[in-house]
mmCIF file of the N, C-alpha and C atoms, coordinates in Angstrom:
data_MODEL
# 
_entry.id   MODEL 
# 
loop_
_atom_site.group_PDB 
_atom_site.id 
_atom_site.type_symbol 
_atom_site.label_atom_id 
_atom_site.label_alt_id 
_atom_site.label_comp_id 
_atom_site.label_asym_id 
_atom_site.label_entity_id 
_atom_site.label_seq_id 
_atom_site.pdbx_PDB_ins_code 
_atom_site.Cartn_x 
_atom_site.Cartn_y 
_atom_site.Cartn_z 
_atom_site.occupancy 
_atom_site.B_iso_or_equiv 
_atom_site.pdbx_formal_charge 
_atom_site.auth_seq_id 
_atom_site.auth_comp_id 
_atom_site.auth_asym_id 
_atom_site.auth_atom_id 
_atom_site.pdbx_PDB_model_num 
ATOM 1   N N  . UNK A 1 1  ? -83.183 -24.582 19.334  1.00 0.00 ? 1  UNK A N  1 
ATOM 2   C CA . UNK A 1 1  ? -81.798 -24.646 18.857  1.00 0.00 ? 1  UNK A CA 1 
ATOM 3   C C  . UNK A 1 1  ? -81.010 -23.516 19.390  1.00 0.00 ? 1  UNK A C  1 
ATOM 4   N N  . UNK A 1 2  ? -79.829 -23.798 19.771  1.00 0.00 ? 2  UNK A N  1 
ATOM 5   C CA . UNK A 1 2  ? -78.799 -22.703 20.139  1.00 0.00 ? 2  UNK A CA 1 
ATOM 6   C C  . UNK A 1 2  ? -78.396 -21.974 18.868  1.00 0.00 ? 2  UNK A C  1 
ATOM 7   N N  . UNK A 1 3  ? -78.294 -20.684 18.962  1.00 0.00 ? 3  UNK A N  1 
ATOM 8   C CA . UNK A 1 3  ? -77.774 -19.897 17.908  1.00 0.00 ? 3  UNK A CA 1 
ATOM 9   C C  . UNK A 1 3  ? -76.157 -19.912 17.898  1.00 0.00 ? 3  UNK A C  1 
ATOM 10  N N  . UNK A 1 4  ? -75.661 -19.891 16.641  1.00 0.00 ? 4  UNK A N  1 
ATOM 11  C CA . UNK A 1 4  ? -74.199 -19.692 16.545  1.00 0.00 ? 4  UNK A CA 1 
ATOM 12  C C  . UNK A 1 4  ? -73.377 -21.011 16.595  1.00 0.00 ? 4  UNK A C  1 
ATOM 13  N N  . UNK A 1 5  ? -74.062 -22.181 16.874  1.00 0.00 ? 5  UNK A N  1 
ATOM 14  C CA . UNK A 1 5  ? -73.235 -23.339 17.097  1.00 0.00 ? 5  UNK A CA 1 
ATOM 15  C C  . UNK A 1 5  ? -73.374 -24.316 15.880  1.00 0.00 ? 5  UNK A C  1 
ATOM 16  N N  . UNK A 1 6  ? -74.296 -24.002 14.946  1.00 0.00 ? 6  UNK A N  1 
ATOM 17  C CA . UNK A 1 6  ? -74.574 -24.955 13.804  1.00 0.00 ? 6  UNK A CA 1 
ATOM 18  C C  . UNK A 1 6  ? -73.833 -24.430 12.640  1.00 0.00 ? 6  UNK A C  1 
ATOM 19  N N  . UNK A 1 7  ? -73.282 -25.323 11.775  1.00 0.00 ? 7  UNK A N  1 
ATOM 20  C CA . UNK A 1 7  ? -72.620 -24.953 10.572  1.00 0.00 ? 7  UNK A CA 1 
ATOM 21  C C  . UNK A 1 7  ? -73.599 -24.341 9.490   1.00 0.00 ? 7  UNK A C  1 
ATOM 22  N N  . UNK A 1 8  ? -73.156 -23.586 8.577   1.00 0.00 ? 8  UNK A N  1 
ATOM 23  C CA . UNK A 1 8  ? -73.910 -23.046 7.477   1.00 0.00 ? 8  UNK A CA 1 
ATOM 24  C C  . UNK A 1 8  ? -74.335 -24.145 6.574   1.00 0.00 ? 8  UNK A C  1 
ATOM 25  N N  . UNK A 1 9  ? -75.558 -24.345 6.462   1.00 0.00 ? 9  UNK A N  1 
ATOM 26  C CA . UNK A 1 9  ? -76.115 -25.423 5.496   1.00 0.00 ? 9  UNK A CA 1 
ATOM 27  C C  . UNK A 1 9  ? -76.713 -24.706 4.213   1.00 0.00 ? 9  UNK A C  1 
ATOM 28  N N  . UNK A 1 10 ? -75.833 -24.904 3.192   1.00 0.00 ? 10 UNK A N  1 
ATOM 29  C CA . UNK A 1 10 ? -76.166 -24.129 1.920   1.00 0.00 ? 10 UNK A CA 1 
ATOM 30  C C  . UNK A 1 10 ? -76.191 -25.017 0.796   1.00 0.00 ? 10 UNK A C  1 
ATOM 31  N N  . UNK A 1 11 ? -76.815 -24.558 -0.396  1.00 0.00 ? 11 UNK A N  1 
ATOM 32  C CA . UNK A 1 11 ? -76.837 -25.373 -1.627  1.00 0.00 ? 11 UNK A CA 1 
ATOM 33  C C  . UNK A 1 11 ? -75.433 -25.498 -2.121  1.00 0.00 ? 11 UNK A C  1 
ATOM 34  N N  . UNK A 1 12 ? -74.973 -26.614 -2.749  1.00 0.00 ? 12 UNK A N  1 
ATOM 35  C CA . UNK A 1 12 ? -73.785 -26.857 -3.328  1.00 0.00 ? 12 UNK A CA 1 
ATOM 36  C C  . UNK A 1 12 ? -74.006 -27.610 -4.658  1.00 0.00 ? 12 UNK A C  1 
ATOM 37  N N  . UNK A 1 13 ? -73.140 -27.504 -5.681  1.00 0.00 ? 13 UNK A N  1 
ATOM 38  C CA . UNK A 1 13 ? -73.131 -28.151 -6.893  1.00 0.00 ? 13 UNK A CA 1 
ATOM 39  C C  . UNK A 1 13 ? -72.197 -29.305 -6.821  1.00 0.00 ? 13 UNK A C  1 
ATOM 40  N N  . UNK A 1 14 ? -72.669 -30.511 -6.994  1.00 0.00 ? 14 UNK A N  1 
ATOM 41  C CA . UNK A 1 14 ? -71.813 -31.715 -7.064  1.00 0.00 ? 14 UNK A CA 1 
ATOM 42  C C  . UNK A 1 14 ? -71.491 -32.005 -8.556  1.00 0.00 ? 14 UNK A C  1 
ATOM 43  N N  . UNK A 1 15 ? -70.110 -32.199 -8.863  1.00 0.00 ? 15 UNK A N  1 
ATOM 44  C CA . UNK A 1 15 ? -69.624 -32.427 -10.091 1.00 0.00 ? 15 UNK A CA 1 
ATOM 45  C C  . UNK A 1 15 ? -68.850 -33.768 -10.153 1.00 0.00 ? 15 UNK A C  1 
ATOM 46  N N  . UNK A 1 16 ? -69.297 -34.803 -10.857 1.00 0.00 ? 16 UNK A N  1 
ATOM 47  C CA . UNK A 1 16 ? -68.783 -36.095 -10.958 1.00 0.00 ? 16 UNK A CA 1 
ATOM 48  C C  . UNK A 1 16 ? -67.672 -36.151 -12.099 1.00 0.00 ? 16 UNK A C  1 
ATOM 49  N N  . UNK A 1 17 ? -66.817 -37.086 -11.930 1.00 0.00 ? 17 UNK A N  1 
ATOM 50  C CA . UNK A 1 17 ? -65.720 -37.219 -12.964 1.00 0.00 ? 17 UNK A CA 1 
ATOM 51  C C  . UNK A 1 17 ? -66.370 -37.658 -14.274 1.00 0.00 ? 17 UNK A C  1 
ATOM 52  N N  . UNK A 1 18 ? -67.605 -38.274 -14.273 1.00 0.00 ? 18 UNK A N  1 
ATOM 53  C CA . UNK A 1 18 ? -68.184 -38.783 -15.457 1.00 0.00 ? 18 UNK A CA 1 
ATOM 54  C C  . UNK A 1 18 ? -68.903 -37.681 -16.209 1.00 0.00 ? 18 UNK A C  1 
ATOM 55  N N  . UNK A 1 19 ? -68.984 -36.452 -15.634 1.00 0.00 ? 19 UNK A N  1 
ATOM 56  C CA . UNK A 1 19 ? -69.675 -35.247 -16.181 1.00 0.00 ? 19 UNK A CA 1 
ATOM 57  C C  . UNK A 1 19 ? -71.023 -34.920 -15.692 1.00 0.00 ? 19 UNK A C  1 
ATOM 58  N N  . UNK A 1 20 ? -71.519 -35.848 -14.811 1.00 0.00 ? 20 UNK A N  1 
ATOM 59  C CA . UNK A 1 20 ? -72.856 -35.641 -14.246 1.00 0.00 ? 20 UNK A CA 1 
ATOM 60  C C  . UNK A 1 20 ? -72.762 -34.534 -13.218 1.00 0.00 ? 20 UNK A C  1 
ATOM 61  N N  . UNK A 1 21 ? -73.735 -33.740 -13.105 1.00 0.00 ? 21 UNK A N  1 
ATOM 62  C CA . UNK A 1 21 ? -73.833 -32.663 -12.081 1.00 0.00 ? 21 UNK A CA 1 
ATOM 63  C C  . UNK A 1 21 ? -75.264 -32.574 -11.484 1.00 0.00 ? 21 UNK A C  1 
ATOM 64  N N  . UNK A 1 22 ? -75.228 -32.342 -10.243 1.00 0.00 ? 22 UNK A N  1 
ATOM 65  C CA . UNK A 1 22 ? -76.600 -32.197 -9.544  1.00 0.00 ? 22 UNK A CA 1 
ATOM 66  C C  . UNK A 1 22 ? -76.408 -31.250 -8.310  1.00 0.00 ? 22 UNK A C  1 
ATOM 67  N N  . UNK A 1 23 ? -77.418 -30.714 -7.849  1.00 0.00 ? 23 UNK A N  1 
ATOM 68  C CA . UNK A 1 23 ? -77.487 -29.802 -6.773  1.00 0.00 ? 23 UNK A CA 1 
ATOM 69  C C  . UNK A 1 23 ? -77.988 -30.493 -5.494  1.00 0.00 ? 23 UNK A C  1 
ATOM 70  N N  . UNK A 1 24 ? -77.334 -30.224 -4.394  1.00 0.00 ? 24 UNK A N  1 
ATOM 71  C CA . UNK A 1 24 ? -77.786 -30.739 -3.086  1.00 0.00 ? 24 UNK A CA 1 
ATOM 72  C C  . UNK A 1 24 ? -77.481 -29.647 -1.993  1.00 0.00 ? 24 UNK A C  1 
ATOM 73  N N  . UNK A 1 25 ? -77.781 -29.978 -0.899  1.00 0.00 ? 25 UNK A N  1 
ATOM 74  C CA . UNK A 1 25 ? -77.402 -29.069 0.228   1.00 0.00 ? 25 UNK A CA 1 
ATOM 75  C C  . UNK A 1 25 ? -76.339 -29.702 1.174   1.00 0.00 ? 25 UNK A C  1 
ATOM 76  N N  . UNK A 1 26 ? -75.411 -28.931 1.607   1.00 0.00 ? 26 UNK A N  1 
ATOM 77  C CA . UNK A 1 26 ? -74.337 -29.419 2.438   1.00 0.00 ? 26 UNK A CA 1 
ATOM 78  C C  . UNK A 1 26 ? -73.759 -28.353 3.380   1.00 0.00 ? 26 UNK A C  1 
ATOM 79  N N  . UNK A 1 27 ? -73.035 -28.823 4.352   1.00 0.00 ? 27 UNK A N  1 
ATOM 80  C CA . UNK A 1 27 ? -72.338 -27.959 5.327   1.00 0.00 ? 27 UNK A CA 1 
ATOM 81  C C  . UNK A 1 27 ? -70.935 -27.841 4.930   1.00 0.00 ? 27 UNK A C  1 
ATOM 82  N N  . UNK A 1 28 ? -70.545 -28.281 3.783   1.00 0.00 ? 28 UNK A N  1 
ATOM 83  C CA . UNK A 1 28 ? -69.139 -28.238 3.276   1.00 0.00 ? 28 UNK A CA 1 
ATOM 84  C C  . UNK A 1 28 ? -68.657 -26.797 3.339   1.00 0.00 ? 28 UNK A C  1 
ATOM 85  N N  . UNK A 1 29 ? -67.550 -26.539 4.049   1.00 0.00 ? 29 UNK A N  1 
ATOM 86  C CA . UNK A 1 29 ? -67.220 -25.195 4.314   1.00 0.00 ? 29 UNK A CA 1 
ATOM 87  C C  . UNK A 1 29 ? -66.353 -24.536 3.216   1.00 0.00 ? 29 UNK A C  1 
ATOM 88  N N  . UNK A 1 30 ? -65.860 -25.290 2.207   1.00 0.00 ? 30 UNK A N  1 
ATOM 89  C CA . UNK A 1 30 ? -64.873 -24.700 1.280   1.00 0.00 ? 30 UNK A CA 1 
ATOM 90  C C  . UNK A 1 30 ? -65.470 -24.439 -0.066  1.00 0.00 ? 30 UNK A C  1 
ATOM 91  N N  . UNK A 1 31 ? -66.620 -23.804 -0.198  1.00 0.00 ? 31 UNK A N  1 
ATOM 92  C CA . UNK A 1 31 ? -67.129 -23.303 -1.460  1.00 0.00 ? 31 UNK A CA 1 
ATOM 93  C C  . UNK A 1 31 ? -68.495 -23.843 -1.721  1.00 0.00 ? 31 UNK A C  1 
ATOM 94  N N  . UNK A 1 32 ? -68.835 -23.609 -3.022  1.00 0.00 ? 32 UNK A N  1 
ATOM 95  C CA . UNK A 1 32 ? -70.104 -24.102 -3.450  1.00 0.00 ? 32 UNK A CA 1 
ATOM 96  C C  . UNK A 1 32 ? -70.146 -25.211 -4.502  1.00 0.00 ? 32 UNK A C  1 
ATOM 97  N N  . UNK A 1 33 ? -69.021 -25.835 -4.674  1.00 0.00 ? 33 UNK A N  1 
ATOM 98  C CA . UNK A 1 33 ? -68.750 -26.958 -5.554  1.00 0.00 ? 33 UNK A CA 1 
ATOM 99  C C  . UNK A 1 33 ? -67.998 -28.171 -4.863  1.00 0.00 ? 33 UNK A C  1 
ATOM 100 N N  . UNK A 1 34 ? -68.536 -29.327 -5.100  1.00 0.00 ? 34 UNK A N  1 
ATOM 101 C CA . UNK A 1 34 ? -67.913 -30.536 -4.546  1.00 0.00 ? 34 UNK A CA 1 
ATOM 102 C C  . UNK A 1 34 ? -67.574 -31.414 -5.774  1.00 0.00 ? 34 UNK A C  1 
ATOM 103 N N  . UNK A 1 35 ? -66.360 -31.924 -5.931  1.00 0.00 ? 35 UNK A N  1 
ATOM 104 C CA . UNK A 1 35 ? -65.963 -32.773 -7.028  1.00 0.00 ? 35 UNK A CA 1 
ATOM 105 C C  . UNK A 1 35 ? -65.823 -34.143 -6.495  1.00 0.00 ? 35 UNK A C  1 
ATOM 106 N N  . UNK A 1 36 ? -66.523 -35.073 -7.143  1.00 0.00 ? 36 UNK A N  1 
ATOM 107 C CA . UNK A 1 36 ? -66.537 -36.543 -6.652  1.00 0.00 ? 36 UNK A CA 1 
ATOM 108 C C  . UNK A 1 36 ? -65.988 -37.403 -7.868  1.00 0.00 ? 36 UNK A C  1 
ATOM 109 N N  . UNK A 1 37 ? -65.472 -38.621 -7.542  1.00 0.00 ? 37 UNK A N  1 
ATOM 110 C CA . UNK A 1 37 ? -65.022 -39.531 -8.566  1.00 0.00 ? 37 UNK A CA 1 
ATOM 111 C C  . UNK A 1 37 ? -66.075 -40.425 -9.035  1.00 0.00 ? 37 UNK A C  1 
ATOM 112 N N  . UNK A 1 38 ? -67.092 -40.775 -8.165  1.00 0.00 ? 38 UNK A N  1 
ATOM 113 C CA . UNK A 1 38 ? -68.184 -41.615 -8.575  1.00 0.00 ? 38 UNK A CA 1 
ATOM 114 C C  . UNK A 1 38 ? -69.462 -41.157 -8.074  1.00 0.00 ? 38 UNK A C  1 
ATOM 115 N N  . UNK A 1 39 ? -70.474 -41.271 -8.892  1.00 0.00 ? 39 UNK A N  1 
ATOM 116 C CA . UNK A 1 39 ? -71.855 -40.820 -8.473  1.00 0.00 ? 39 UNK A CA 1 
ATOM 117 C C  . UNK A 1 39 ? -72.809 -41.990 -8.739  1.00 0.00 ? 39 UNK A C  1 
ATOM 118 N N  . UNK A 1 40 ? -74.102 -41.800 -8.450  1.00 0.00 ? 40 UNK A N  1 
ATOM 119 C CA . UNK A 1 40 ? -75.081 -42.788 -8.668  1.00 0.00 ? 40 UNK A CA 1 
ATOM 120 C C  . UNK A 1 40 ? -75.307 -43.030 -10.214 1.00 0.00 ? 40 UNK A C  1 
ATOM 121 N N  . UNK A 1 41 ? -74.871 -42.061 -11.008 1.00 0.00 ? 41 UNK A N  1 
ATOM 122 C CA . UNK A 1 41 ? -75.088 -42.147 -12.495 1.00 0.00 ? 41 UNK A CA 1 
ATOM 123 C C  . UNK A 1 41 ? -74.052 -43.123 -13.092 1.00 0.00 ? 41 UNK A C  1 
ATOM 124 N N  . UNK A 1 42 ? -72.922 -43.233 -12.468 1.00 0.00 ? 42 UNK A N  1 
ATOM 125 C CA . UNK A 1 42 ? -71.833 -43.940 -13.102 1.00 0.00 ? 42 UNK A CA 1 
ATOM 126 C C  . UNK A 1 42 ? -71.319 -45.103 -12.216 1.00 0.00 ? 42 UNK A C  1 
ATOM 127 N N  . UNK A 1 43 ? -71.736 -45.218 -10.949 1.00 0.00 ? 43 UNK A N  1 
ATOM 128 C CA . UNK A 1 43 ? -71.425 -46.329 -10.084 1.00 0.00 ? 43 UNK A CA 1 
ATOM 129 C C  . UNK A 1 43 ? -71.910 -47.719 -10.554 1.00 0.00 ? 43 UNK A C  1 
ATOM 130 N N  . UNK A 1 44 ? -71.066 -48.676 -10.644 1.00 0.00 ? 44 UNK A N  1 
ATOM 131 C CA . UNK A 1 44 ? -71.571 -50.036 -11.165 1.00 0.00 ? 44 UNK A CA 1 
ATOM 132 C C  . UNK A 1 44 ? -72.712 -50.628 -10.404 1.00 0.00 ? 44 UNK A C  1 
ATOM 133 N N  . UNK A 1 45 ? -72.823 -50.418 -9.148  1.00 0.00 ? 45 UNK A N  1 
ATOM 134 C CA . UNK A 1 45 ? -73.908 -50.998 -8.405  1.00 0.00 ? 45 UNK A CA 1 
ATOM 135 C C  . UNK A 1 45 ? -75.276 -50.352 -8.795  1.00 0.00 ? 45 UNK A C  1 
ATOM 136 N N  . UNK A 1 46 ? -75.325 -49.088 -9.071  1.00 0.00 ? 46 UNK A N  1 
ATOM 137 C CA . UNK A 1 46 ? -76.591 -48.393 -9.478  1.00 0.00 ? 46 UNK A CA 1 
ATOM 138 C C  . UNK A 1 46 ? -76.891 -48.596 -10.889 1.00 0.00 ? 46 UNK A C  1 
ATOM 139 N N  . UNK A 1 47 ? -75.943 -48.794 -11.748 1.00 0.00 ? 47 UNK A N  1 
ATOM 140 C CA . UNK A 1 47 ? -76.085 -48.824 -13.205 1.00 0.00 ? 47 UNK A CA 1 
ATOM 141 C C  . UNK A 1 47 ? -76.458 -50.369 -13.650 1.00 0.00 ? 47 UNK A C  1 
ATOM 142 N N  . UNK A 1 48 ? -76.188 -51.273 -12.816 1.00 0.00 ? 48 UNK A N  1 
ATOM 143 C CA . UNK A 1 48 ? -76.294 -52.704 -13.132 1.00 0.00 ? 48 UNK A CA 1 
ATOM 144 C C  . UNK A 1 48 ? -75.272 -53.268 -13.942 1.00 0.00 ? 48 UNK A C  1 
ATOM 145 N N  . UNK A 1 49 ? -74.136 -52.631 -14.056 1.00 0.00 ? 49 UNK A N  1 
ATOM 146 C CA . UNK A 1 49 ? -73.011 -53.136 -14.850 1.00 0.00 ? 49 UNK A CA 1 
ATOM 147 C C  . UNK A 1 49 ? -71.850 -53.607 -14.007 1.00 0.00 ? 49 UNK A C  1 
ATOM 148 N N  . UNK A 1 50 ? -72.264 -54.100 -12.778 1.00 0.00 ? 50 UNK A N  1 
ATOM 149 C CA . UNK A 1 50 ? -71.279 -54.631 -11.900 1.00 0.00 ? 50 UNK A CA 1 
ATOM 150 C C  . UNK A 1 50 ? -70.787 -55.958 -12.241 1.00 0.00 ? 50 UNK A C  1 
ATOM 151 N N  . UNK A 1 51 ? -69.550 -56.256 -12.003 1.00 0.00 ? 51 UNK A N  1 
ATOM 152 C CA . UNK A 1 51 ? -69.007 -57.600 -12.252 1.00 0.00 ? 51 UNK A CA 1 
ATOM 153 C C  . UNK A 1 51 ? -69.393 -58.590 -11.140 1.00 0.00 ? 51 UNK A C  1 
ATOM 154 N N  . UNK A 1 52 ? -69.921 -59.659 -11.583 1.00 0.00 ? 52 UNK A N  1 
ATOM 155 C CA . UNK A 1 52 ? -70.337 -60.684 -10.652 1.00 0.00 ? 52 UNK A CA 1 
ATOM 156 C C  . UNK A 1 52 ? -69.283 -61.808 -10.580 1.00 0.00 ? 52 UNK A C  1 
ATOM 157 N N  . UNK A 1 53 ? -68.671 -61.971 -9.503  1.00 0.00 ? 53 UNK A N  1 
ATOM 158 C CA . UNK A 1 53 ? -67.626 -62.868 -9.343  1.00 0.00 ? 53 UNK A CA 1 
ATOM 159 C C  . UNK A 1 53 ? -68.170 -64.289 -9.474  1.00 0.00 ? 53 UNK A C  1 
ATOM 160 N N  . UNK A 1 54 ? -67.622 -65.115 -10.297 1.00 0.00 ? 54 UNK A N  1 
ATOM 161 C CA . UNK A 1 54 ? -68.123 -66.416 -10.407 1.00 0.00 ? 54 UNK A CA 1 
ATOM 162 C C  . UNK A 1 54 ? -67.455 -67.273 -9.367  1.00 0.00 ? 54 UNK A C  1 
ATOM 163 N N  . UNK A 1 55 ? -68.289 -67.840 -8.435  1.00 0.00 ? 55 UNK A N  1 
ATOM 164 C CA . UNK A 1 55 ? -67.830 -68.750 -7.411  1.00 0.00 ? 55 UNK A CA 1 
ATOM 165 C C  . UNK A 1 55 ? -68.060 -70.183 -7.732  1.00 0.00 ? 55 UNK A C  1 
ATOM 166 N N  . UNK A 1 56 ? -68.802 -70.438 -8.806  1.00 0.00 ? 56 UNK A N  1 
ATOM 167 C CA . UNK A 1 56 ? -68.999 -71.821 -9.286  1.00 0.00 ? 56 UNK A CA 1 
ATOM 168 C C  . UNK A 1 56 ? -67.710 -72.401 -9.625  1.00 0.00 ? 56 UNK A C  1 
ATOM 169 N N  . UNK A 1 57 ? -67.506 -73.710 -9.155  1.00 0.00 ? 57 UNK A N  1 
ATOM 170 C CA . UNK A 1 57 ? -66.318 -74.454 -9.499  1.00 0.00 ? 57 UNK A CA 1 
ATOM 171 C C  . UNK A 1 57 ? -65.280 -74.271 -8.372  1.00 0.00 ? 57 UNK A C  1 
ATOM 172 N N  . UNK A 1 58 ? -65.439 -73.365 -7.375  1.00 0.00 ? 58 UNK A N  1 
ATOM 173 C CA . UNK A 1 58 ? -64.457 -73.285 -6.374  1.00 0.00 ? 58 UNK A CA 1 
ATOM 174 C C  . UNK A 1 58 ? -64.275 -74.515 -5.459  1.00 0.00 ? 58 UNK A C  1 
ATOM 175 N N  . UNK A 1 59 ? -65.396 -75.113 -5.222  1.00 0.00 ? 59 UNK A N  1 
ATOM 176 C CA . UNK A 1 59 ? -65.329 -76.411 -4.425  1.00 0.00 ? 59 UNK A CA 1 
ATOM 177 C C  . UNK A 1 59 ? -64.772 -77.563 -5.115  1.00 0.00 ? 59 UNK A C  1 
ATOM 178 N N  . UNK A 1 60 ? -65.118 -77.664 -6.426  1.00 0.00 ? 60 UNK A N  1 
ATOM 179 C CA . UNK A 1 60 ? -64.430 -78.670 -7.233  1.00 0.00 ? 60 UNK A CA 1 
ATOM 180 C C  . UNK A 1 60 ? -62.886 -78.446 -7.365  1.00 0.00 ? 60 UNK A C  1 
ATOM 181 N N  . UNK A 1 61 ? -62.576 -77.159 -7.429  1.00 0.00 ? 61 UNK A N  1 
ATOM 182 C CA . UNK A 1 61 ? -61.127 -76.912 -7.705  1.00 0.00 ? 61 UNK A CA 1 
ATOM 183 C C  . UNK A 1 61 ? -60.380 -77.265 -6.450  1.00 0.00 ? 61 UNK A C  1 
ATOM 184 N N  . UNK A 1 62 ? -60.951 -76.938 -5.209  1.00 0.00 ? 62 UNK A N  1 
ATOM 185 C CA . UNK A 1 62 ? -60.416 -77.331 -3.967  1.00 0.00 ? 62 UNK A CA 1 
ATOM 186 C C  . UNK A 1 62 ? -60.278 -78.817 -3.816  1.00 0.00 ? 62 UNK A C  1 
ATOM 187 N N  . UNK A 1 63 ? -61.315 -79.584 -4.180  1.00 0.00 ? 63 UNK A N  1 
ATOM 188 C CA . UNK A 1 63 ? -61.285 -81.011 -4.018  1.00 0.00 ? 63 UNK A CA 1 
ATOM 189 C C  . UNK A 1 63 ? -60.332 -81.627 -4.987  1.00 0.00 ? 63 UNK A C  1 
ATOM 190 N N  . UNK A 1 64 ? -60.178 -81.083 -6.143  1.00 0.00 ? 64 UNK A N  1 
ATOM 191 C CA . UNK A 1 64 ? -59.121 -81.547 -7.144  1.00 0.00 ? 64 UNK A CA 1 
ATOM 192 C C  . UNK A 1 64 ? -57.721 -81.283 -6.655  1.00 0.00 ? 64 UNK A C  1 
ATOM 193 N N  . UNK A 1 65 ? -57.505 -80.104 -6.123  1.00 0.00 ? 65 UNK A N  1 
ATOM 194 C CA . UNK A 1 65 ? -56.138 -79.747 -5.586  1.00 0.00 ? 65 UNK A CA 1 
ATOM 195 C C  . UNK A 1 65 ? -55.682 -80.622 -4.455  1.00 0.00 ? 65 UNK A C  1 
ATOM 196 N N  . UNK A 1 66 ? -56.621 -80.984 -3.567  1.00 0.00 ? 66 UNK A N  1 
ATOM 197 C CA . UNK A 1 66 ? -56.218 -81.715 -2.294  1.00 0.00 ? 66 UNK A CA 1 
ATOM 198 C C  . UNK A 1 66 ? -56.640 -83.154 -2.366  1.00 0.00 ? 66 UNK A C  1 
ATOM 199 N N  . UNK A 1 67 ? -57.089 -83.599 -3.567  1.00 0.00 ? 67 UNK A N  1 
ATOM 200 C CA . UNK A 1 67 ? -57.393 -84.999 -3.699  1.00 0.00 ? 67 UNK A CA 1 
ATOM 201 C C  . UNK A 1 67 ? -58.601 -85.562 -2.790  1.00 0.00 ? 67 UNK A C  1 
ATOM 202 N N  . UNK A 1 68 ? -59.480 -84.556 -2.540  1.00 0.00 ? 68 UNK A N  1 
ATOM 203 C CA . UNK A 1 68 ? -60.705 -85.031 -1.843  1.00 0.00 ? 68 UNK A CA 1 
ATOM 204 C C  . UNK A 1 68 ? -61.745 -85.443 -2.903  1.00 0.00 ? 68 UNK A C  1 
ATOM 205 N N  . UNK A 1 69 ? -62.694 -86.321 -2.352  1.00 0.00 ? 69 UNK A N  1 
ATOM 206 C CA . UNK A 1 69 ? -63.795 -86.737 -3.278  1.00 0.00 ? 69 UNK A CA 1 
ATOM 207 C C  . UNK A 1 69 ? -65.147 -86.276 -2.739  1.00 0.00 ? 69 UNK A C  1 
# 
């Protein structure tokens, strides 16, 4: 590896809007804290609380609207 061309890779504290905090490593140059809006602790995909869009009845609705059988 060439010296002097790589960014400083240091530990940072990630703070989520939900209050969850954890430590990781990053090349983020502006300090030792990163504030995020969503993390794996509160994201609906990871928590299992995601909304599932109901697509049942869409075909029937289309057929009814356009008079198809």
